C-alpha positions as CSV (number, residue, x, y, z in Angstrom):
1,M,-35.8,-33.1,-39.2
2,Y,-38.8,-31.0,-38.7
3,K,-41.6,-31.5,-41.4
4,G,-44.7,-28.6,-40.8
5,V,-46.3,-26.2,-42.7
6,R,-44.2,-23.3,-44.3
7,A,-45.9,-19.8,-45.6
8,I,-46.6,-20.7,-49.1
9,E,-47.6,-18.9,-52.7
10,L,-50.5,-19.7,-54.0
11,N,-50.8,-19.6,-57.4
12,Q,-54.1,-17.6,-58.8
13,R,-56.9,-20.8,-59.2
14,Q,-55.4,-21.5,-55.2
15,E,-56.2,-17.6,-54.3
16,Q,-59.7,-17.6,-55.7
17,I,-60.7,-20.9,-53.8
18,V,-59.5,-19.5,-50.5
19,Q,-61.8,-16.1,-51.4
20,I,-64.7,-18.5,-52.6
21,V,-64.5,-20.0,-49.3
22,K,-63.9,-17.1,-47.1
23,S,-67.2,-15.6,-48.6
24,N,-69.1,-18.7,-48.1
25,G,-68.2,-21.5,-46.2
26,P,-68.9,-23.6,-45.1
27,I,-68.8,-25.0,-49.0
28,T,-68.4,-28.4,-50.1
29,G,-65.6,-29.2,-53.1
30,E,-68.5,-29.7,-56.0
31,K,-69.7,-26.4,-55.2
32,I,-66.1,-24.9,-55.2
33,A,-65.6,-26.7,-58.6
34,D,-69.1,-25.4,-60.2
35,R,-68.1,-21.9,-59.3
36,L,-64.6,-22.0,-60.8
37,N,-66.0,-24.1,-63.6
38,L,-64.0,-26.9,-63.0
39,T,-64.3,-31.0,-62.0
40,R,-64.2,-32.2,-58.7
41,A,-60.8,-33.9,-59.9
42,T,-59.3,-31.1,-60.9
43,L,-59.6,-29.4,-57.9
44,R,-58.5,-32.2,-55.4
45,P,-55.4,-31.4,-55.7
46,D,-55.5,-27.4,-55.0
47,L,-58.0,-28.5,-51.9
48,A,-55.4,-30.6,-50.8
49,I,-52.4,-28.2,-50.7
50,L,-54.9,-25.4,-48.9
51,T,-55.6,-27.9,-46.0
52,M,-52.4,-29.2,-45.4
53,A,-51.1,-26.0,-45.4
54,G,-53.4,-24.7,-43.2
55,Y,-55.9,-22.2,-44.6
56,L,-58.6,-24.4,-45.2
57,D,-60.1,-27.2,-42.9
58,A,-62.9,-29.5,-44.1
59,R,-65.2,-31.3,-42.1
60,P,-67.2,-34.7,-43.7
61,R,-70.3,-34.0,-44.8
62,V,-70.2,-30.3,-44.3
63,G,-67.7,-29.0,-46.6
64,Y,-64.5,-26.3,-46.5
65,F,-64.4,-23.6,-43.9
66,Y,-61.6,-20.5,-43.9
67,T,-59.3,-20.5,-41.1
68,G,-59.0,-17.0,-41.0
69,K,-55.0,-17.5,-40.5
70,S,-52.7,-15.6,-42.5
71,S,-49.4,-17.6,-44.3
72,T,-47.5,-15.6,-41.0
73,Q,-49.9,-16.9,-38.4
74,L,-49.6,-20.7,-40.3
75,L,-45.8,-20.7,-39.8
76,S,-45.8,-19.1,-36.1
77,D,-48.5,-22.0,-35.3
78,S,-46.2,-24.7,-36.8
79,I,-43.0,-22.9,-34.4
80,K,-45.2,-22.9,-31.6
81,K,-45.3,-26.7,-32.1
82,M,-41.6,-28.0,-32.8
83,T,-40.6,-30.0,-30.3
84,I,-36.4,-30.1,-28.9
85,K,-36.9,-33.9,-30.1
86,E,-37.4,-33.1,-33.5
87,S,-34.3,-30.4,-33.6
88,M,-31.6,-31.5,-31.2
89,A,-28.2,-32.3,-32.0
90,I,-25.9,-35.0,-31.0
91,P,-24.6,-34.0,-27.6
92,V,-20.8,-33.6,-27.1
93,V,-19.3,-34.6,-23.4
94,V,-16.4,-35.0,-21.7
95,E,-15.5,-37.0,-18.2
96,E,-15.3,-34.8,-15.5
97,D,-11.6,-36.4,-14.8
98,A,-10.6,-35.0,-18.1
99,S,-7.8,-31.9,-17.9
100,V,-8.9,-28.8,-19.0
101,Y,-6.5,-28.6,-22.1
102,E,-8.4,-32.1,-23.4
103,A,-11.5,-30.0,-23.0
104,I,-10.2,-27.2,-25.3
105,C,-9.3,-30.1,-27.6
106,K,-12.0,-31.2,-27.8
107,M,-14.3,-28.1,-28.0
108,F,-12.0,-27.1,-31.0
109,L,-12.0,-30.2,-32.8
110,E,-15.8,-30.5,-32.7
111,D,-16.8,-27.1,-33.1
112,V,-18.5,-26.2,-30.4
113,G,-19.1,-23.6,-27.6
114,T,-20.2,-25.3,-25.1
115,L,-19.3,-29.2,-23.4
116,F,-21.2,-30.9,-21.1
117,V,-19.3,-32.9,-18.5
118,I,-20.1,-36.8,-17.1
119,N,-19.4,-38.8,-14.6
120,K,-17.9,-42.3,-14.5
121,E,-21.5,-44.1,-14.4
122,G,-22.4,-40.9,-17.3
123,Y,-25.0,-38.9,-15.2
124,L,-24.4,-35.1,-15.9
125,T,-22.6,-33.6,-13.1
126,G,-21.6,-30.2,-15.1
127,V,-21.3,-27.7,-18.0
128,C,-18.2,-26.4,-19.5
129,S,-18.5,-23.1,-21.3
130,R,-15.7,-21.2,-23.6
131,K,-15.5,-18.9,-21.0
132,D,-15.1,-21.2,-18.3
133,L,-11.7,-23.1,-20.4
134,L,-11.0,-19.0,-20.9
135,R,-10.8,-18.0,-17.6
136,A,-8.9,-21.8,-16.3
137,A,-6.0,-20.7,-19.1
138,I,-6.0,-17.0,-18.1
139,G,-5.5,-17.7,-14.4
140,G,-2.6,-19.3,-14.6
141,Q,-3.9,-22.9,-13.8
142,S,-2.0,-25.8,-15.6
143,L,-4.3,-27.0,-18.3
144,K,-2.7,-30.3,-18.2
145,D,-3.4,-31.3,-14.6
146,T,-6.5,-29.5,-13.8
147,P,-9.3,-31.4,-14.2
148,V,-12.5,-29.9,-16.3
149,S,-14.7,-30.0,-13.2
150,I,-12.9,-27.6,-11.1
151,N,-14.1,-24.7,-13.7
152,M,-17.4,-26.5,-14.5
153,S,-20.7,-25.0,-13.8
154,R,-22.1,-27.6,-11.4
155,M,-25.9,-29.3,-11.2
156,P,-28.6,-28.6,-9.5
157,N,-26.8,-24.6,-11.3
158,I,-27.3,-26.3,-14.9
159,T,-30.4,-25.3,-17.3
160,V,-31.6,-28.8,-18.8
161,C,-34.5,-29.7,-21.0
162,L,-36.1,-32.6,-22.2
163,E,-36.9,-33.8,-25.7
164,E,-40.7,-33.9,-25.0
165,D,-40.3,-29.7,-24.6
166,L,-41.5,-26.8,-26.9
167,L,-38.7,-25.8,-28.8
168,I,-39.8,-21.9,-28.4
169,Y,-39.5,-22.9,-24.7
170,A,-35.9,-23.9,-25.5
171,A,-35.2,-20.7,-27.4
172,K,-36.2,-18.6,-24.6
173,L,-34.6,-20.1,-22.4
174,L,-31.4,-19.5,-24.2
175,I,-32.4,-15.9,-24.1
176,D,-33.5,-15.8,-20.7
177,K,-30.0,-17.6,-19.6
178,Q,-27.5,-15.9,-21.5
179,I,-26.2,-19.3,-22.6
180,D,-25.2,-20.7,-25.8
181,A,-26.4,-24.4,-25.3
182,L,-29.2,-26.8,-22.9
183,P,-28.3,-29.9,-22.4
184,V,-31.2,-32.2,-23.5
185,V,-31.9,-34.8,-20.9
186,K,-33.4,-37.6,-19.7
187,K,-34.6,-37.9,-15.8
188,L,-34.1,-40.7,-13.9
189,K,-34.4,-41.1,-10.4
190,N,-32.6,-39.3,-7.4
191,N,-32.2,-36.3,-9.6
192,K,-29.3,-38.0,-12.0
193,M,-29.9,-37.3,-15.8
194,K,-28.6,-38.9,-18.9
195,V,-27.7,-36.4,-21.6
196,K,-29.8,-37.5,-25.3
197,G,-28.9,-34.2,-27.1
198,R,-28.1,-30.5,-27.3
199,I,-29.8,-27.3,-28.2
200,T,-28.1,-24.6,-29.3
201,K,-28.4,-21.1,-31.2
202,T,-27.2,-22.5,-34.2
203,T,-29.7,-25.8,-34.1
204,I,-33.2,-23.6,-33.2
205,T,-31.8,-21.4,-36.2
206,R,-31.5,-24.4,-38.6
207,A,-34.6,-25.8,-37.3
208,F,-36.8,-22.7,-38.5
209,V,-35.2,-22.2,-41.5
210,S,-35.7,-25.6,-42.3
211,L,-39.3,-24.8,-41.7
212,I,-39.4,-21.9,-43.5
213,E,-38.0,-23.8,-46.6
214,D,-39.4,-27.1,-46.4
215,E,-36.5,-28.6,-46.8
């Protein structure tokens, strides 16, 4: 689970520290403590919180600076740093020779809206969505005799992402492509791909909520 900066609610003393640094920075911790009639040791936890949260920046032998960022800006910065690897879920896959009936059952049991289709070697060959399976069902196909590969979207016409990609990039792909899920892949030789995870609207929402609540 991603651990990052959240929009914390500052107490009165922390608000005072921010204002002092904003008006007088760079300023040392000792001088801040003097202005508040406190010891440096008493002030240390507050300075640590404000620095880790991103309100202040500290430089050795110089002192504390005000970053000039609001809680909303700090939260936005944290979101922009989140990677797919930190938030991806376990992929739900089905082999391409599995029947449409088996795919429907797996989708229902795993409670997902998209299945990633692999071949015997475990390489990604396609993606099958609820719409694909519904199309097969209402099209009069024999669900137990028709392989899922007949109805899936095939490579290379599949949108994928990598573990090191930013989560906000995946979110934009889901919106732009109007799809429900992305396979997180590891690219190998000869354009082959191994599925490492999945990113969905739900996993992205969960990651953003987790960041805000700092769970």
